[in-house]
C-alpha positions as CSV (number, residue, x, y, z in Angstrom):
1,X,11.6,-18.4,0.4
2,X,14.8,-17.5,-1.5
3,X,17.8,-16.3,0.3
4,X,17.4,-12.6,-1.3
5,X,14.0,-12.4,0.2
6,X,15.3,-13.6,3.7
7,X,18.0,-11.0,3.4
8,X,15.4,-8.4,2.5
9,X,13.4,-9.5,5.6
10,X,16.4,-9.1,7.9
11,X,17.0,-5.8,6.4
12,X,13.5,-4.6,7.2
13,X,13.8,-6.1,10.8
14,X,17.1,-4.0,11.2
15,X,15.3,-0.9,10.1
16,X,12.5,-1.5,12.5
17,X,15.0,-2.2,15.3
18,X,16.6,1.1,14.5
19,X,13.4,3.1,14.7
20,X,13.0,3.6,11.0
21,X,9.2,3.5,9.9
22,X,8.6,0.6,7.5
23,X,5.1,-0.4,5.7
24,X,4.6,-3.7,7.4
25,X,2.4,-5.0,4.5
26,X,4.9,-4.1,1.9
27,X,8.0,-5.6,3.6
28,X,7.2,-8.0,6.3
29,X,3.8,-9.6,5.8
30,X,4.4,-12.0,3.0
31,X,7.7,-13.3,4.6
32,X,5.6,-14.3,7.5
33,X,3.6,-16.6,5.2
34,X,6.8,-18.5,4.2
35,X,8.2,-18.5,7.6
36,X,5.0,-19.9,9.1
37,X,4.7,-22.6,6.4
38,X,8.5,-23.6,7.1
39,X,8.2,-23.7,10.8
40,X,4.7,-25.1,11.2
41,X,4.6,-27.3,8.0
42,X,5.2,-30.6,9.8
43,X,2.9,-29.7,12.8
44,X,-0.3,-29.2,10.6
45,X,-2.2,-31.1,7.9
46,X,-0.6,-31.2,4.4
47,X,-3.1,-29.0,2.9
48,X,-2.8,-26.1,5.3
49,X,-1.1,-22.8,4.0
50,X,-0.8,-19.3,5.1
51,X,-2.0,-16.3,3.0
52,X,-0.9,-13.2,4.8
53,X,-1.7,-11.3,8.0
54,X,-4.2,-8.9,9.0
55,X,-4.2,-6.1,11.8
56,X,-0.4,-6.6,11.9
57,X,1.3,-4.5,14.5
58,X,4.8,-4.8,16.2
59,X,6.5,-3.7,19.4
60,X,10.1,-3.4,20.1
61,X,10.8,-5.6,23.2
62,X,14.6,-5.3,23.5
63,X,17.4,-3.7,21.5
64,X,17.5,-6.7,19.3
65,X,13.9,-8.2,19.5
66,X,10.6,-7.3,18.0
67,X,7.1,-8.7,18.6
68,X,4.5,-8.9,15.9
69,X,0.9,-9.6,16.4
70,X,-2.4,-9.6,14.4
71,X,-4.1,-12.7,12.6
72,X,-3.1,-15.0,10.0
73,X,-5.3,-16.0,7.0
74,X,-5.1,-19.8,7.0
75,X,-6.1,-21.8,4.0
76,X,-7.0,-25.6,3.8
77,X,-6.1,-26.2,0.1
78,X,-8.6,-24.2,-1.9
79,X,-11.5,-25.5,0.1
80,X,-11.8,-23.2,3.0
81,X,-10.2,-20.2,4.7
82,X,-10.3,-18.7,8.2
83,X,-8.2,-16.4,10.5
84,X,-6.3,-17.5,13.4
85,X,-4.4,-15.3,16.1
86,X,-0.7,-14.7,15.0
87,X,2.2,-13.8,17.1
88,X,5.9,-13.7,16.1
89,X,9.0,-12.7,17.9
90,X,12.1,-12.0,15.9
91,X,15.3,-12.0,17.8
92,X,18.6,-10.8,16.0
93,X,21.4,-12.7,17.6
94,X,23.8,-12.2,14.8
95,X,26.3,-10.6,17.2
96,X,26.8,-13.8,19.0
97,X,26.7,-15.7,15.8
98,X,23.5,-17.4,16.5
99,X,21.6,-15.9,13.5
100,X,18.1,-14.5,13.5
101,X,15.7,-16.5,15.6
102,X,12.0,-16.4,14.6
103,X,9.3,-17.8,17.0
104,X,5.8,-18.1,15.4
105,X,2.5,-19.0,17.0
106,X,-0.6,-19.3,14.8
107,X,-3.6,-20.4,16.7
108,X,-2.5,-23.3,18.9
109,X,0.5,-24.3,16.9
110,X,4.0,-22.7,17.6
111,X,7.6,-23.4,16.4
112,X,10.9,-21.6,16.4
113,X,13.9,-21.7,14.2
114,X,16.9,-19.8,12.7
115,X,15.9,-17.8,9.7
116,X,18.8,-18.7,7.3
117,X,18.7,-22.4,8.3
118,X,15.0,-22.6,7.4
119,X,15.7,-21.7,3.8
120,X,18.9,-23.2,2.9
C-alpha cells in the first residue's frame, strides 16, 4: 500500500469520525485487504491473501475510534477461496503522537499496528 493510499484511508476515517457519509466499498474496503496482509502476513501460510470484505458495517465507539465488521474473502494462492469473520478497530491517536492504530481480526488470527509504520 502506497503512502498516498494510506493517507486517503486516514482521510476517510476522519470523515466517518466526523459523521460524514462515506461509501465503504469505494473508500475503505480495499485498504483493509492491504492492512490485513501487512498485519497477518507472518501469522498465516505464505499463500494466503485477502480479496475484500463483504457485509461491511461500522460503528463509532469513541470520538476517535471506529469498529468495522463483516467478512473477509480469503484466498489460498489461486486454488481456493472462502469467507472468514472480519473485525477491525481503527483508533486515531495522532493528537498524542501515537499515529493511527489498526487492530484486525480475521477468523482466529489477529494483530495490531500503527498504520504509517506498516507501510514505510
